[in-house]
N, C-alpha and C positions, 0 to 999 in steps of 0.2 A: 559667214560669209567673210571674204575678205575684201576689205574696201581701200586698203592703203598697202602698199608696199614701198620700203627706200632701202639702198645700200648701206649696210653697215658704217661704212667711212663718210658719208653725207652727214650723218647727226651725230649729237655728241650726248651721253648718260649723265645727268645731273643729281642725279637721287642717290642717295648712298645705302640701296639697295640693288640687287644682282637683277641686270637686265634680263629676265627672263620670267618664266612661270612664277615664280616668288614675288614678283613685282605685282602683278595680279592679284595674289593673295594678302600681300599686305596692303594694296588700295582699298581691297575689300574691307579688310581687316578697320583700316582707319576712317573711311568714308560712309561704308552701310550702304544705304539705298540710295546713295549721291553718286555710287561706284557706276550706276548703271548708264550714264553721261559719258561715260571714259570707255573707248574702245579696248578689246582686250588685247594685250601684247602678244606676240609668237615670234621666236626668234628662229629665223632659217639659216642654212648654212654659210650665207653671206648678206642676208637680210633682216630687215626688221620688218612686220607685219602687224595688222591689226585688224581685229575681226570684231562682227557685230552678230548678234543673234535674230535681230528683226530683217528679214528679206524686204528689200526693195531697192526703189531707185536711187542711192547713195551717190551724190554728187559733192565734188569740194565746193567751201563756200564762193572761190575764185568764180565760178561758172553761175551763181544766182543774181539773178534782176536786182535792183539797186534797193526796191522795195522787199524783196524777201531777205537782204542782204540787212536790212536795219531788224527785221525779226530776227535772223538768226544772230546777230550781234548782241541783239537783247536778253535774248536765252542764254548764249554765252556768260553774261555778265551774269545772270542769276545763278549759274550753275558756279561762278567762280565764288559769289556772295555764301553759296549753301557750304563750299569747300571750307572757307576761312571761318565759318560759325561751327563746321565739325572740328577743326584744327586752332581751336582758338587760344589754344595753348602752344602752339609750336607754329607761328605766321611764315617762319621761314622754309618748313617741308609745305605749308600750304601754297608757298608762292612759286616753288621748284615744280608740283605739281601742275599747277595751273598753267606754267611756261609750254608755249608749242613753239615751234622753228619757225612757225609761219602761218598764221592764221588764216589765208584763202585757198592756202593748199592742205593744210592739216585738220580744218574743221570741215567735218563734212552735215549734209541735211538732206531730208526728203518730207514729201506730203505726207499726211496720215490722215484716216478716216474723218478727222473732225474739221475737217478745213483749215487745219493748223500744220507745223512742220515739227521734224523731230530732228534731234539734232546727235551726232556722234564725233568727240573728240580723238582725235588719233596723234601721236607723237606727243602726247604729256609728258612731262619729266624730261624732255630732250631739248638741244638748243642747237641751233646752225651758224656758224662764224659766216658761211659764204650767203646764205639767204635769211638775213636777218630781218625779223619781224617781232609785233610786242606780245608780250604774253596774254592772256586772257583780262587778268585784271587793267589793263590798259587800252582795252577796247576807245575807237574812236567814239564821240557822241552820239546818242540813237536820236534820228529823224525825228522830227516832232508831225505828227497827225496833225491834219486841217479839218475843217467841218466843213461840210456839204448840206445845205439846205433843199429840199427836194417839196415842191408843190404841185398839185395837181389843177386844174380849172375847166368848168362845164359852163358853157354860156356865160363865160366870164366871172365867174364865182367859184371860191376855192370849194376844195370836196372833202370835208374831213370823213375821219375812217376807213378811208379806202386803199384797199389791200392792193400790194404791189410788191415787185421782186426788183431787188439789185444784183447784179452779175458781174463778176470779175475774172481775171486767169484762173482765179485759185478757188472761188466760192460762189454758192447761189444762196442768196440772204433773203427769206422772206419779211416784208414790212408793212406797215399801216400809218398812214397819217392820222395825228391826233386831231383833237375837236375843232381845232383852228385851221384843219388842212394842211398840216406841215410834216415834215418828217427829217431828222437831223440824223445823217450818216459822217463817220468820222473816217479818214483814209489817207496815207502818206500821199505825197505829190506824185503826178506821174504816171497813174495808174489809171486803164481806160475802163470806163464804167458803163454798163448796158442798164438802163432802166426799163424794165416791163410791167404795164399797165395790167391788172388782174383782169378785170372787167372788158375791155376792149381789144387786149393783148397787143396795143402798140407797143413799139420798141422805141428808145429814144436813148443816145449814145454822147457821152463826154469825157472828158481826160482830166482827173483832178489836178490841179496845180498846189503851189507853194503857200496860197493863200486862202479865207474863208471866201467860199463862192455860194451863190442861190441860183437856183435851177427850177423853172415855172413850165407845167407841161400842159398843154391841151388838148385835152380827151373829150370834146364835145360831139357827141353823136346826134346826127339830124335824121333819129326816127321817134316814130312812134311807140310813146313809152306803152311798155305791156300793160293790160288791166292788173290790179292790184289781186296778188293771190287769197285764194279762199282761205277765210280763216279757220284754223286747224281747232278740231275738236278737243273740248278739254277732257284730260285724260282722266279715266275715273278710278276714283281712289277707293280703295277697301280698308275694310278692319275688321276685326272679331271681336267677340264676348263670351266671357268663359262666367258662367254662376257659378260658385262654391258655397255649400252649405253644411253643419255640424250641429248635432244636438248631443250635448252631455260629452263634447269630445270625440263623438261617431258619427261617420259619414251620415247624412240624412236621406234617406233613398225616397224616391216615388212620390216624392212631395211635386205639388203645381208650383209652376214658376210663372208669372207673368213679365212681359218686355214690352214695352212702348218705345219706338228709337225712329226716326225719321219719316213720323207719320203712318209707320207699322205698327201693329198687334203682334206678340207671338206667345202663344201659351205652350209651354214646355214643361218636361218633366224629370226633376232629377235622376240621375242613373243610380246603381249601385254603389257608384262610390262617392257618390255625392255633390256632384258635377253633370253640368248641362253646357254645351256650347254651342253658341251661333257664328258660324265663320260665312266669309265670303259676301260680307255686308258693306253695303253701297255707303261709304262714308258721309255724314252730313253733320253740318255743323248745328250744336244744340246738345240737349242732356238725355241721356237714356235712362227711363226709369224702369227700376226691375222689384219685383213685390215677390217675398215667401213668405208664408204663415201670417200674412196680414202687415207685417214689415216690411217699409218702403225704403228703397235705396235711390240716391240719384248718382250719376256719374259723366264726367266731361270726357267723351270717346277722342282716342287718338287715332288718327289715322297711320295706317302699315302695320298698328300693334294688336294683340292680344289683349284686350282691355278686361281686368278681373274685379269682379263683384262679389264680397266674401259674406255671408251671415253664418252667425254664431248663436246658437239659442239653447238654454238650459230649462231644464224641467222643474218648475216650483216646487220648493220645498215645502212639505205641510208646516203651519204653526203650530207649535207645542202648545198644547192646554194642559196646564199643571191644575191637580185638584188634591185635596188634604183628606186622609182617613184617619180617624180615631178609633179606636177597641176599647171596648168597655167589658169588664167580665161579668158573670150572672148577677153580682150583686150590684153592677154600675157604677164600678170605679174602672178608672184607666189601667191600664195593661202594658207595663212599662217593659222593653226591651224583649219583646217577643219578634218573631218573624211572622208576618201574613206574606203568602202565596198569592196574587192574584192570576187570576186564570178566563181569558174567553178565545174557545177555538184553538189556535195555535199559538195565539199572543199571552203571554204570562211578564210578570212584573213580580221581583221577590223584594219586601220592602222590610226595614229593618227600624222597627217602633224605638222614638226617643221617651225618655221619663216621662214626657206625658203621657203617651201611649199611643202616639199620634206620628205621620209620615207620610210627606209629599208623593205622588204618583203622577204618571202622564198620563192623564185623562183623553188625549188625542188618539192613543195606540188603539183605544177601544172603541168597541159600536154602541151607538146607543141605543141600538135597536134587539139586543139582544142582553139577558141578563149576566152579572159579572158573578163569578164565585169566587171566596175568601177563605182560604184553608189558615187555621191559626196554628204556630206551634211554639208552645212556652218554653220558657229557659230549662225546662227540664227534659224538653226534647218530646213531649208530648204532645201529639198532634189532634186538635180538637176538630169535630164534625165541620164541615164546611158550611159557610153562610152567603147564600146568594142574595145580592143586591141591583137594582136597576140604576145606568147613569141618567141623568137628566142635563138637556142641555145646557140650561142657565144655573144649574147647580155645581158647585165646586168645593162642597162641605158635606161631608159623609161620615156618619157615626153607625159604628156596629157592635152588637154586644152579644157576649159569650153566652153559647146555649149551657145546658147541664151536661154533664159528662156522659157518653153510653152508658156506663155502668151503675150510674144511681139509683134507676129503679130497681134493679137487681139485688140491690145490698137492702134495699127496703124488705123486697119479699123474703130474703134469708133472714134479715133480724125480725118477720112477723112470723117466720116458721120456727124459730128458736124459741120466741115467745110462745106459741102454741105448745111446744114440745116441753116449756117447762109448765105449764100449766097442765097439761095431761099428766106428768110425773107428780106432782102435788097432790092431785084426785084419787092415784093409784094408792100412794102413802097413806092417806086418809081412810080410804076402802079396806086397805089389807093391813092395816094397822095393827089390830087386835091379835089377827094371828101369828104377824111377826112377832109380836111380845110375848105368847105362849111359848114360840120355837125358842126362841133368847132364854127362856127360864128354863125349860127342858134340859137344852145344851149346857147349860150352867153347871144343871144338877147333875148330869154324867161325869163333867169335867172335873167338878169339885166334891 
């Protein structure tokens, strides 16, 4: 959008760049985002033209009211300071960029949606000997804003915390008086102000001056006050409870859960995943009592949250009871360095006897109601006949004695039979001895 155009012979270029598109490029390179305040230069056949991207009612500063001129000059001064900050190492170039032929004709403005104004600088880098005007760095002093104090009275008393609006030709601003019933507003001189009381919609007008002023407006209403509003019901606050339990590291399922909260009692049961929840509970101050397996926990409930109570149980480990077993041989002597296999149903223990023929075993691993079998294996890997014995609750010392080997009685029978055969042989020799002697004599005779 073109906002300014002059003939080429009316103004003169001061910067050592080409007064063309190159000037726009160099300006962006030098100033970066600050270049947004400078309109883009476009050279026509016999004119210099300046363009802006923002569409709106752009007007030269010379057409602005005095109150807006003060703001335009203030913003131009801020732009100048940003240019000099960007070009701190080349103040000569900064001065040339900020130079305009005439600020009232070459600095443009328009209102924006925020109630403020935007500016666009045309003619930057040019000067005009016919229409001399100060460059941006030499703006006149910015006018001073003055304080206006606003108050409302009803029945002769100032009204604290009273909402109202201030309306000027440029904006509408909502305000509220403070605890003392006063609101402070700052504005330049000569601005027409309208004050609108929100409660009564009464309007009051005045024009600001070049001094601080006070304005007090009567908003008394001669009516019967309305009845006080009905108290609003207190909002219902909710909370939730989640109970979690595990046994030996696994979820504890189908276990009863007792909950007491807010004067209510709940009987629940843990689900397969070891949890159970109570949702949409009416929040109540106090403690929530939760019991699982006789273990009771307390939790202070927090509103609008899912409160968690966790239980961890472990199966008690049985206490190991140890006992001592001593094994003797058939002669009553200890049997060192042998193995003893203890067995009772599926339970087995293998013992290695020491030099005294003894060893410790876990008594609590076996039942007291059934006999315990002990099989002895000697150092020569000979397995003896099992021996059974009974465990006693109060007894922790046990002695077993070896039985005679299974082959011992058979050996005695064999020896007895051999002895009998020897006796029979002796009797035969005694009975047949005469015949044997005669036969021996006959043989000798025939031979010799």
